[in-house]
MARBA-677537 format. One line per field, with one value per residue: residue number from 1; residue in one letter; chain; x, y, z negated of N, C-alpha, C in turn. Coordinates in steps of 0.05 Angstrom, whole numbers. Example, Ala and Ser with C-alpha at 12.3 -4.5 7.8 and 13.67 -1.06 7.14 Angstrom:
! MARBA-677537
seq = 1_2
type = a_s
mol = A_A
n.c1 = 264_257
n.c2 = -114_-45
n.c3 = -156_-142
ca.c1 = 246_273
ca.c2 = -90_-21
ca.c3 = -156_-143
c.c1 = 264_258
c.c2 = -66_1
c.c3 = -156_-157
! end
This chain:
! MARBA-677537
seq = 1_2_3_4_5_6_7_8_9_10_11_12_13_14_15_16_17_18_19_20_21_22_23_24_25_26_27_28_29_30_31_32_33_34_35_36_37_38_39_40_41_42_43_44_45_46_47_48_49_50_51_52_53_54_55_56_57_58_59_60_61_62_63_64_65_66_67_68_69_70_71_72_73_74_75_76_77_78_79_80_81_82_83_84_85_86_87_88_89_90_91_92_93_94_95_96_97_98_99_100_101_102_103_104_105_106_107_108_109_110_111_112_113_114_115_116_117_118_119_120_121_122_123_124_125_126_127_128_129_130_131_132_133_134_135_136_137_138_139_140_141_142_143_144_145_146_147_148_149_150_151_152_153_154_155_156_157_158_159_160_161_162_163_164_165_166_167_168_169_170_171_172_173_174_175_176_177_178_179_180_181_182_183_184_185_186_187_188_189_190_191_192_193_194_195_196_197_198_199_200_201_202_203_204_205_206_207_208_209_210_211_212_213_214_215_216_217_218_219_220_221_222_223_224_225_226_227_228_229_230_231_232_233_234_235_236_237_238_239_240_241_242_243_244_245_246_247_248_249_250_251_252_253_254_255_256_257_258_259_260_261_262_263_264_265_266_267_268_269_270_271_272_273_274_275_276_277_278_279_280_281_282_283_284_285_286_287_288_289_290_291_292_293_294_295_296_297_298_299_300_301_302_303_304_305_306_307_308_309_310_311_312_313_314_315_316_317_318_319_320_321_322_323_324_325_326_327_328_329_330_331_332_333_334_335_336_337_338_339_340_341_342_343_344_345_346_347_348_349_350_351_352_353_354_355_356_357_358_359_360_361_362_363_364_365_366_367_368_369_370_371_372
type = m_k_l_l_i_v_g_a_g_l_f_g_a_t_i_a_r_e_r_a_l_k_g_d_k_v_d_v_l_e_r_r_e_h_v_a_g_n_i_y_t_e_n_i_e_g_i_q_v_h_k_y_g_a_h_i_f_h_t_s_n_q_a_v_w_e_y_i_n_q_f_a_t_f_n_r_y_t_n_e_v_i_a_n_y_k_g_e_i_y_n_l_p_f_n_m_n_t_f_n_k_m_w_g_v_i_t_p_a_e_a_e_a_k_i_a_e_q_r_a_a_m_a_g_k_k_p_e_n_l_e_e_q_a_i_s_l_v_g_i_d_i_y_r_k_l_i_k_d_y_t_a_k_q_w_g_r_d_p_k_e_l_p_s_f_i_i_r_r_l_p_v_r_l_t_y_d_n_n_y_f_n_d_r_y_q_g_i_p_e_g_g_y_t_q_i_v_e_k_m_l_d_q_p_n_i_h_v_e_l_n_t_d_f_l_d_h_k_q_e_y_l_n_q_y_d_k_v_i_y_t_g_m_i_d_q_f_f_d_y_q_l_g_t_l_e_y_r_s_l_r_f_e_t_e_v_l_d_m_d_n_f_q_g_n_a_v_v_n_y_t_d_a_e_t_p_f_t_r_i_i_e_h_k_h_f_e_f_g_k_g_n_p_g_k_t_v_i_t_h_e_y_p_a_s_w_s_k_g_d_e_p_y_y_p_v_n_n_s_e_n_n_h_l_f_t_s_y_r_e_l_a_a_k_e_t_p_q_v_a_f_g_g_r_l_g_l_y_r_y_y_n_m_d_q_v_i_a_a_a_l_q_f_l_q_g_d_f_f_n_k_k
mol = A_A_A_A_A_A_A_A_A_A_A_A_A_A_A_A_A_A_A_A_A_A_A_A_A_A_A_A_A_A_A_A_A_A_A_A_A_A_A_A_A_A_A_A_A_A_A_A_A_A_A_A_A_A_A_A_A_A_A_A_A_A_A_A_A_A_A_A_A_A_A_A_A_A_A_A_A_A_A_A_A_A_A_A_A_A_A_A_A_A_A_A_A_A_A_A_A_A_A_A_A_A_A_A_A_A_A_A_A_A_A_A_A_A_A_A_A_A_A_A_A_A_A_A_A_A_A_A_A_A_A_A_A_A_A_A_A_A_A_A_A_A_A_A_A_A_A_A_A_A_A_A_A_A_A_A_A_A_A_A_A_A_A_A_A_A_A_A_A_A_A_A_A_A_A_A_A_A_A_A_A_A_A_A_A_A_A_A_A_A_A_A_A_A_A_A_A_A_A_A_A_A_A_A_A_A_A_A_A_A_A_A_A_A_A_A_A_A_A_A_A_A_A_A_A_A_A_A_A_A_A_A_A_A_A_A_A_A_A_A_A_A_A_A_A_A_A_A_A_A_A_A_A_A_A_A_A_A_A_A_A_A_A_A_A_A_A_A_A_A_A_A_A_A_A_A_A_A_A_A_A_A_A_A_A_A_A_A_A_A_A_A_A_A_A_A_A_A_A_A_A_A_A_A_A_A_A_A_A_A_A_A_A_A_A_A_A_A_A_A_A_A_A_A_A_A_A_A_A_A_A_A_A_A_A_A_A_A_A_A_A_A_A_A_A_A_A_A_A_A_A_A_A_A_A_A_A_A_A_A_A_A_A_A_A_A_A_A_A_A_A_A
n.c1 = 173_186_156_121_80_47_32_11_-42_-102_-114_-65_-33_-56_-55_3_14_-9_17_74_72_69_115_135_183_168_161_140_119_105_78_58_78_72_37_-17_-57_-117_-139_-113_-94_-82_-49_-68_-75_-78_-120_-145_-146_-176_-146_-163_-214_-280_-277_-308_-316_-351_-388_-418_-394_-369_-322_-290_-292_-270_-224_-200_-201_-149_-113_-126_-161_-234_-276_-346_-372_-424_-452_-480_-509_-514_-560_-559_-597_-595_-599_-635_-641_-633_-643_-605_-595_-652_-707_-754_-748_-730_-775_-811_-791_-789_-850_-880_-902_-919_-927_-912_-947_-974_-926_-915_-953_-950_-903_-922_-963_-922_-888_-927_-918_-886_-918_-931_-892_-825_-767_-720_-673_-622_-654_-704_-707_-698_-743_-778_-772_-770_-805_-817_-801_-763_-725_-709_-691_-650_-625_-621_-579_-542_-522_-516_-462_-425_-419_-412_-444_-515_-567_-609_-575_-550_-543_-596_-583_-554_-568_-602_-634_-661_-647_-701_-731_-779_-779_-750_-695_-629_-584_-544_-516_-539_-506_-481_-437_-391_-352_-299_-232_-190_-146_-138_-130_-81_-40_-61_-52_3_16_-2_39_82_123_179_194_169_185_186_175_175_149_159_149_127_111_152_200_177_182_232_218_179_214_242_216_176_120_66_30_-17_-42_-58_-91_-112_-116_-76_-30_-30_-12_-51_-74_-112_-145_-177_-202_-256_-255_-275_-249_-228_-223_-197_-191_-164_-170_-149_-185_-202_-232_-279_-319_-343_-387_-416_-419_-399_-402_-428_-468_-481_-530_-544_-544_-515_-477_-408_-379_-387_-389_-376_-330_-315_-271_-261_-302_-311_-283_-307_-302_-249_-176_-145_-157_-199_-193_-202_-205_-238_-250_-267_-294_-292_-319_-285_-271_-229_-172_-115_-71_-84_-108_-148_-214_-260_-285_-321_-374_-406_-431_-398_-355_-338_-345_-299_-261_-262_-236_-189_-182_-176_-137_-91_-92_-70_-23_0_8_31_21_-30_-86_-117_-158_-197_-182_-148_-190_-227_-270_-321_-303_-324_-288_-294_-302_-257_-222_-246_-247_-188_-179_-202_-176_-134_-142_-152_-117_-78_-26_-3_6_51
n.c2 = -292_-334_-398_-444_-502_-550_-607_-647_-653_-638_-586_-554_-571_-542_-488_-484_-495_-449_-405_-424_-412_-358_-346_-358_-386_-449_-503_-563_-597_-667_-714_-767_-819_-812_-763_-727_-741_-764_-773_-804_-856_-927_-963_-1025_-1084_-1074_-1037_-973_-963_-934_-913_-888_-894_-881_-837_-793_-744_-692_-633_-570_-523_-491_-467_-491_-547_-539_-524_-570_-602_-593_-627_-684_-730_-738_-793_-811_-831_-836_-834_-889_-910_-975_-992_-1047_-1080_-1125_-1165_-1149_-1098_-1039_-970_-915_-848_-832_-856_-864_-915_-940_-926_-961_-1013_-1014_-1002_-1016_-978_-939_-899_-824_-794_-831_-850_-795_-796_-839_-828_-783_-804_-838_-802_-779_-796_-763_-717_-645_-643_-620_-639_-674_-695_-735_-782_-770_-722_-749_-785_-744_-733_-768_-813_-869_-924_-918_-897_-935_-979_-961_-915_-911_-951_-953_-898_-900_-939_-906_-853_-879_-874_-878_-850_-830_-801_-765_-696_-660_-626_-650_-680_-635_-640_-694_-721_-734_-761_-764_-790_-844_-838_-858_-826_-795_-755_-689_-653_-615_-630_-694_-747_-792_-794_-807_-861_-849_-806_-790_-778_-727_-691_-697_-674_-625_-609_-607_-565_-519_-490_-517_-560_-621_-657_-713_-768_-729_-690_-638_-622_-641_-601_-552_-497_-486_-486_-444_-404_-404_-391_-344_-347_-390_-448_-490_-554_-590_-615_-565_-560_-599_-565_-534_-562_-571_-541_-513_-553_-614_-625_-661_-722_-764_-830_-881_-947_-989_-1051_-1080_-1123_-1171_-1202_-1269_-1261_-1238_-1202_-1181_-1153_-1117_-1067_-1004_-981_-1002_-998_-1022_-1026_-1044_-1068_-1113_-1123_-1108_-1067_-1009_-1003_-1033_-1032_-1037_-1025_-1035_-1020_-962_-952_-969_-1027_-1036_-1068_-1117_-1185_-1234_-1212_-1178_-1116_-1101_-1065_-1067_-1018_-994_-955_-913_-900_-845_-824_-789_-789_-828_-834_-776_-770_-745_-691_-675_-637_-615_-562_-548_-567_-533_-486_-489_-495_-443_-412_-430_-411_-354_-354_-373_-322_-285_-308_-334_-300_-309_-356_-397_-431_-490_-529_-590_-613_-566_-524_-546_-581_-608_-627_-631_-653_-613_-572_-562_-553_-499_-469_-461_-433_-388_-369_-355_-310_-276_-229_-248_-266_-215_-194_-167
n.c3 = 971_913_909_867_866_829_833_893_913_951_940_921_959_1009_989_990_1045_1066_1046_1056_1107_1113_1102_1046_998_980_932_919_864_849_804_813_853_906_957_961_923_891_933_964_1008_1040_1079_1085_1106_1159_1147_1121_1053_1001_948_904_898_933_986_1022_1069_1078_1093_1101_1110_1163_1173_1139_1153_1208_1190_1167_1209_1236_1221_1230_1267_1254_1247_1261_1214_1175_1113_1080_1031_991_936_887_853_802_847_881_936_950_985_981_983_950_989_1039_1053_998_968_997_989_932_921_960_984_1050_1076_1077_1046_1013_984_952_921_889_869_835_810_769_746_714_657_635_634_620_579_560_587_540_549_592_603_594_636_684_690_695_744_784_762_726_746_782_748_711_748_778_754_705_672_707_700_648_642_678_650_598_555_524_566_538_508_528_561_589_631_663_708_739_780_830_893_934_989_1038_1081_1133_1121_1111_1103_1057_1046_1058_1085_1143_1174_1175_1152_1166_1164_1221_1208_1166_1096_1077_1115_1123_1083_1090_1133_1122_1084_1115_1131_1145_1107_1057_999_973_917_888_844_787_733_720_667_636_634_629_610_633_692_691_688_729_773_813_821_799_814_791_779_743_691_647_586_572_598_558_520_486_449_434_434_455_521_549_590_631_661_699_729_781_812_859_918_967_1012_1047_1101_1147_1135_1076_1044_1082_1079_1067_1011_958_908_836_801_747_684_664_705_695_729_772_828_892_935_1005_1046_1103_1127_1128_1179_1214_1216_1227_1227_1208_1235_1198_1154_1096_1048_981_930_862_822_757_706_655_590_574_541_513_558_590_661_681_714_715_695_633_631_590_547_496_519_556_538_509_554_569_535_544_594_576_540_585_621_576_564_608_653_706_720_762_752_782_829_815_760_740_745_710_728_772_840_907_973_1003_985_947_981_1003_962_950_996_991_939_964_992_947_893_865_882_898_855_807
ca.c1 = 171_194_135_121_62_51_11_4_-71_-114_-116_-42_-28_-67_-40_29_16_-11_44_100_72_74_146_146_195_147_162_125_127_80_89_62_102_60_23_-50_-68_-135_-152_-94_-102_-51_-58_-68_-80_-87_-146_-139_-157_-179_-136_-179_-248_-287_-276_-327_-311_-377_-390_-432_-379_-361_-287_-273_-290_-245_-190_-187_-199_-128_-97_-137_-187_-257_-307_-374_-376_-450_-446_-507_-502_-531_-556_-558_-602_-599_-601_-653_-637_-641_-628_-597_-611_-684_-722_-777_-746_-733_-805_-827_-780_-797_-876_-897_-914_-906_-931_-902_-969_-970_-902_-917_-978_-937_-884_-939_-969_-897_-881_-950_-911_-874_-941_-933_-870_-805_-749_-704_-652_-624_-677_-732_-705_-700_-771_-797_-766_-776_-817_-803_-792_-739_-704_-709_-678_-632_-611_-606_-563_-516_-511_-500_-435_-414_-415_-408_-469_-541_-580_-622_-562_-540_-564_-622_-580_-536_-587_-626_-652_-650_-658_-720_-737_-805_-769_-736_-666_-608_-556_-531_-511_-545_-488_-477_-410_-391_-336_-274_-200_-180_-126_-133_-132_-59_-35_-76_-32_34_20_5_68_111_135_208_191_160_210_164_199_158_156_174_132_129_112_179_222_164_196_250_207_166_236_256_192_158_85_64_6_-14_-70_-64_-105_-112_-102_-48_-11_-21_-6_-76_-61_-143_-167_-178_-221_-263_-255_-278_-238_-239_-208_-195_-180_-168_-165_-154_-199_-193_-258_-285_-338_-354_-416_-430_-431_-372_-408_-452_-479_-487_-544_-554_-527_-505_-453_-396_-369_-409_-393_-358_-317_-302_-262_-252_-323_-306_-272_-324_-286_-221_-168_-139_-173_-204_-183_-215_-205_-245_-246_-284_-294_-306_-313_-268_-265_-213_-159_-88_-51_-102_-117_-173_-228_-288_-304_-350_-378_-429_-429_-382_-330_-349_-333_-262_-247_-268_-223_-163_-181_-169_-105_-75_-88_-61_1_18_-4_48_10_-59_-102_-132_-173_-208_-171_-141_-210_-242_-297_-323_-302_-321_-265_-294_-304_-235_-205_-258_-235_-161_-167_-217_-163_-110_-152_-150_-94_-56_4_6_14_83
ca.c2 = -302_-367_-405_-477_-515_-568_-625_-647_-652_-616_-549_-552_-575_-520_-458_-493_-491_-422_-389_-420_-400_-335_-343_-360_-410_-467_-526_-572_-620_-687_-737_-795_-831_-801_-735_-733_-741_-775_-775_-820_-880_-935_-982_-1051_-1110_-1050_-1024_-954_-973_-919_-921_-872_-892_-882_-807_-784_-721_-679_-600_-551_-500_-498_-459_-511_-565_-530_-522_-592_-620_-589_-646_-710_-737_-759_-809_-807_-845_-835_-857_-897_-926_-989_-1005_-1075_-1083_-1155_-1181_-1125_-1084_-1006_-950_-886_-833_-847_-842_-880_-943_-941_-930_-984_-1029_-1009_-1005_-1024_-951_-939_-867_-802_-789_-855_-845_-779_-810_-869_-810_-768_-827_-845_-773_-776_-804_-734_-691_-624_-637_-606_-660_-661_-712_-742_-802_-758_-704_-762_-788_-718_-717_-790_-830_-894_-946_-916_-889_-959_-995_-942_-895_-914_-970_-938_-874_-913_-946_-882_-839_-891_-861_-886_-830_-812_-786_-746_-678_-656_-610_-662_-688_-611_-647_-718_-719_-748_-761_-774_-800_-864_-826_-864_-808_-796_-726_-666_-637_-613_-645_-714_-765_-805_-786_-840_-859_-850_-779_-784_-762_-696_-676_-698_-652_-592_-604_-611_-538_-520_-474_-538_-571_-637_-675_-735_-770_-710_-687_-611_-616_-653_-585_-534_-467_-481_-480_-420_-383_-404_-390_-322_-356_-426_-456_-514_-573_-609_-606_-541_-565_-606_-549_-516_-580_-583_-523_-510_-575_-629_-627_-690_-726_-792_-846_-899_-966_-1000_-1070_-1077_-1153_-1173_-1226_-1277_-1263_-1215_-1187_-1188_-1143_-1112_-1043_-992_-976_-1019_-989_-1043_-1011_-1063_-1065_-1138_-1118_-1087_-1047_-989_-1007_-1052_-1011_-1048_-1003_-1028_-1009_-931_-937_-990_-1056_-1035_-1079_-1146_-1207_-1247_-1201_-1156_-1106_-1093_-1055_-1063_-996_-993_-929_-922_-882_-828_-813_-773_-815_-839_-813_-766_-763_-730_-669_-679_-610_-606_-536_-555_-569_-513_-459_-496_-485_-420_-408_-435_-392_-332_-360_-372_-298_-269_-320_-341_-289_-314_-385_-390_-462_-495_-563_-602_-613_-538_-506_-571_-580_-631_-612_-647_-643_-588_-550_-560_-537_-473_-460_-450_-409_-367_-364_-343_-281_-262_-211_-261_-265_-184_-178_-173
ca.c3 = 944_906_893_851_863_815_842_913_926_972_929_917_993_1018_984_1002_1075_1084_1034_1066_1138_1105_1095_1023_992_968_922_902_847_843_781_825_879_934_956_975_896_892_962_975_1023_1035_1099_1080_1129_1181_1139_1101_1031_988_926_876_896_960_991_1042_1078_1080_1092_1119_1113_1182_1171_1120_1172_1226_1176_1155_1231_1248_1207_1232_1281_1244_1259_1257_1194_1153_1080_1076_1004_982_906_880_819_794_872_896_954_949_991_965_961_946_1013_1044_1051_971_956_1004_973_907_909_977_1005_1073_1092_1050_1027_990_966_938_904_867_846_822_784_753_738_696_633_621_645_594_567_565_582_525_552_615_616_608_659_709_696_705_769_800_754_707_761_794_733_701_764_790_745_676_664_720_688_622_649_687_627_578_531_531_572_518_489_552_561_619_652_682_735_745_812_846_921_944_1019_1047_1111_1136_1128_1095_1103_1035_1051_1072_1108_1175_1186_1157_1174_1151_1180_1233_1202_1135_1082_1067_1136_1125_1065_1095_1154_1107_1073_1136_1141_1133_1075_1035_992_952_899_880_813_777_718_713_643_619_635_639_613_648_715_689_685_750_797_811_812_796_821_768_784_728_664_635_561_572_603_533_492_477_429_426_422_477_533_547_615_639_674_723_732_798_815_891_931_998_1018_1078_1114_1162_1122_1047_1040_1109_1075_1054_982_943_879_815_783_724_655_656_716_684_744_777_853_906_958_1025_1054_1128_1145_1131_1200_1235_1214_1240_1206_1218_1238_1182_1130_1084_1026_971_910_843_812_731_688_627_571_576_518_530_575_617_683_682_739_713_666_614_633_572_531_481_528_582_522_503_576_570_517_556_617_573_527_610_622_559_554_625_685_728_732_773_755_812_834_790_734_727_734_694_747_794_863_934_980_1020_959_941_1007_1003_931_960_1017_976_920_981_991_926_896_855_902_899_824_795
c.c1 = 177_165_134_92_61_25_9_-19_-82_-114_-88_-27_-29_-53_-9_34_16_7_67_93_73_102_163_160_182_162_148_129_95_89_86_81_90_46_-6_-68_-93_-151_-136_-98_-74_-66_-48_-75_-90_-115_-135_-157_-160_-170_-154_-207_-250_-286_-289_-327_-345_-380_-416_-424_-361_-327_-276_-273_-273_-222_-184_-182_-175_-102_-100_-159_-205_-271_-332_-388_-399_-450_-481_-499_-520_-535_-567_-566_-613_-611_-621_-639_-643_-632_-628_-590_-642_-699_-747_-775_-743_-757_-811_-816_-792_-833_-893_-906_-907_-914_-923_-917_-972_-946_-902_-936_-968_-919_-897_-947_-948_-889_-904_-943_-894_-895_-942_-908_-840_-781_-726_-671_-648_-643_-696_-729_-710_-729_-789_-796_-776_-792_-799_-799_-766_-712_-700_-685_-654_-612_-600_-587_-534_-507_-499_-471_-423_-405_-410_-422_-499_-552_-592_-605_-545_-559_-574_-607_-559_-544_-609_-640_-640_-654_-678_-731_-764_-801_-753_-708_-645_-587_-561_-537_-529_-524_-486_-457_-405_-367_-309_-253_-199_-153_-113_-133_-101_-48_-40_-54_-5_39_14_21_87_108_166_215_185_182_187_189_169_165_170_147_135_132_140_200_201_174_215_243_194_189_244_235_182_125_83_37_0_-45_-74_-85_-89_-104_-78_-26_0_-9_-25_-78_-87_-156_-169_-203_-234_-265_-269_-259_-245_-212_-211_-184_-192_-159_-166_-167_-199_-223_-261_-300_-346_-377_-431_-437_-405_-381_-431_-453_-491_-497_-553_-537_-510_-473_-433_-386_-393_-409_-380_-352_-306_-294_-259_-280_-325_-303_-285_-311_-260_-205_-159_-156_-181_-194_-202_-206_-226_-240_-271_-275_-302_-297_-303_-273_-241_-194_-129_-68_-59_-104_-144_-187_-246_-285_-326_-360_-404_-419_-404_-352_-327_-335_-302_-252_-245_-239_-193_-156_-164_-145_-86_-75_-72_-30_21_6_5_36_-22_-63_-116_-135_-183_-198_-167_-167_-232_-279_-299_-333_-310_-289_-271_-290_-276_-211_-219_-243_-206_-155_-183_-196_-134_-119_-153_-126_-71_-30_14_14_40_82
c.c2 = -332_-372_-433_-480_-539_-585_-628_-663_-641_-588_-548_-549_-547_-497_-463_-489_-462_-404_-399_-416_-370_-318_-348_-388_-426_-497_-540_-598_-643_-710_-766_-797_-822_-774_-754_-734_-763_-785_-798_-851_-894_-962_-1012_-1067_-1094_-1040_-1000_-954_-938_-920_-909_-874_-881_-847_-799_-756_-705_-648_-593_-525_-505_-486_-480_-538_-567_-534_-554_-615_-609_-609_-669_-704_-745_-771_-792_-821_-833_-849_-859_-919_-945_-999_-1036_-1079_-1111_-1169_-1164_-1106_-1059_-992_-928_-870_-837_-831_-868_-908_-955_-946_-953_-1008_-1030_-1013_-1012_-1012_-956_-914_-847_-794_-816_-853_-822_-785_-821_-851_-795_-782_-829_-826_-766_-769_-779_-711_-675_-618_-634_-632_-653_-675_-716_-762_-788_-732_-727_-777_-771_-709_-744_-815_-855_-912_-942_-908_-919_-979_-983_-927_-902_-929_-964_-918_-875_-923_-917_-860_-849_-883_-873_-854_-815_-792_-762_-720_-682_-650_-623_-678_-664_-622_-676_-711_-739_-736_-769_-788_-824_-861_-842_-854_-803_-765_-714_-647_-640_-631_-667_-729_-771_-802_-814_-841_-854_-818_-770_-772_-728_-682_-673_-674_-624_-587_-601_-583_-537_-507_-487_-551_-596_-652_-694_-747_-755_-694_-658_-607_-621_-622_-552_-502_-462_-471_-455_-399_-387_-395_-355_-327_-385_-426_-492_-524_-593_-598_-585_-547_-584_-592_-534_-534_-575_-560_-514_-527_-598_-631_-656_-699_-759_-809_-867_-921_-987_-1029_-1079_-1114_-1152_-1203_-1238_-1279_-1236_-1191_-1197_-1176_-1130_-1083_-1034_-991_-996_-1013_-1012_-1027_-1028_-1062_-1092_-1140_-1099_-1062_-1035_-991_-1023_-1031_-1033_-1022_-1010_-1017_-972_-927_-964_-1013_-1059_-1059_-1106_-1169_-1228_-1236_-1175_-1141_-1094_-1080_-1049_-1034_-996_-964_-935_-896_-862_-823_-807_-794_-825_-819_-802_-757_-742_-705_-671_-650_-599_-580_-524_-552_-546_-483_-467_-485_-451_-404_-410_-419_-367_-336_-360_-341_-282_-282_-324_-327_-296_-342_-380_-424_-464_-524_-568_-606_-581_-522_-521_-561_-597_-618_-639_-638_-620_-571_-540_-542_-506_-461_-442_-431_-387_-352_-348_-310_-259_-241_-230_-258_-236_-166_-187_-179
c.c3 = 932_894_886_854_848_818_875_924_943_961_929_948_1011_1011_991_1028_1082_1064_1044_1094_1138_1098_1061_1017_972_956_910_888_842_829_790_846_904_934_963_948_899_919_982_985_1036_1052_1088_1097_1150_1171_1118_1077_1020_958_901_878_926_964_1025_1053_1091_1075_1106_1122_1139_1189_1156_1138_1199_1216_1173_1189_1249_1240_1218_1252_1262_1260_1247_1234_1177_1138_1076_1051_996_948_909_853_816_825_887_906_954_971_980_985_964_968_1015_1038_1018_967_966_990_937_900_936_992_1026_1087_1061_1035_1000_973_948_914_881_850_834_798_762_734_714_659_619_625_618_575_578_570_566_533_577_620_616_627_684_709_704_731_789_790_737_723_769_772_715_712_773_786_714_667_678_712_665_619_660_666_595_548_544_541_562_499_507_557_587_637_679_712_737_764_820_877_925_970_1028_1076_1105_1137_1108_1092_1073_1029_1070_1099_1136_1186_1159_1172_1158_1178_1191_1226_1170_1122_1081_1084_1133_1106_1072_1116_1141_1101_1094_1149_1129_1112_1056_1019_967_939_885_858_794_765_709_686_622_625_642_636_627_678_713_690_711_776_794_808_814_795_807_773_771_706_649_604_559_572_571_508_474_450_421_427_448_495_537_576_609_666_694_724_758_804_849_900_957_998_1052_1086_1128_1148_1094_1038_1053_1103_1063_1022_980_910_858_797_755_706_650_677_711_702_763_811_866_930_984_1048_1093_1140_1143_1159_1218_1239_1232_1213_1221_1221_1212_1157_1127_1063_1006_945_890_831_780_725_664_615_578_545_528_533_594_640_683_710_739_690_659_612_608_556_516_499_553_558_511_525_579_558_531_574_601_559_558_620_606_565_581_653_701_738_740_760_780_808_806_761_725_727_720_710_766_822_882_944_988_1000_949_960_1006_978_938_977_1005_955_932_990_968_920_880_859_902_874_817_768
! end
């Protein structure tokens, strides 16, 4: 089979590798100047810098964990996020350390009582927006200091204007455990993420072309290949003919500092309204301080509105956008049955890295490649 993969991120690379191993001739087009998509890492001052935001691999899927460990050795990094609210430091996710700092409580029973007291403001009322939903889950104090302004920055809207389903639940732990994730497996690949995708694509049947935009010659490519896997924006593929899906974007400012340690943690979230960025990432802490002596690399992450031509990072999965996406899926099935859409943008869905791999492996088990 002559197969074209559009996009050299995790989804595309997984499909490319597995089909190449089956004997398919696979061409991979990538519009950026590098492979690995948003998990791309670059060596700066001996530090693996996450160029498109922090990526911590975590999963409870043993098959996915074993799969990705073919391509890298993972360290034992545990994601312990710090929240900075106007100089006050809190642990995330919400746990006994958070509650002790917030209210001075010591025991789980005291914390439960305080949370119940705080939630009473929503007693008997059905949450109608994100703000009310958050208060109904964790109370007023935590919402005000750790959720409200951070959410407003992230989404570009007041939480009162956001639907409640965005946060159906919030993790509340009645233990002194700062591990952000509950997954069985967690870590950072020693030497960064880029190597993983490079090794996936290192097959004699795979040819990669960088700095190449599929959409510049879309019809020509469709005519040349038996099957196409497209991991870009599904609405852009169809030239937005049914309408434009909504996305949120991000802006990154990265700098090298002449010091060993800037903030003492890989990720610090800034949850107040006055700070324009949402977090600072200090990349050397992902690999336990590795890097050149006297140097560290930090990235300020700024949420941004999205318009055509900007880099899309997060789908805005409200009911209106999800309905429009369904219409695009129906259009794709009718007009381009030889094209499959995958990844975050192709499926208009927020995916963690393990979910991307799992989705790709599941797709490979389907009948798409058997259809004429």
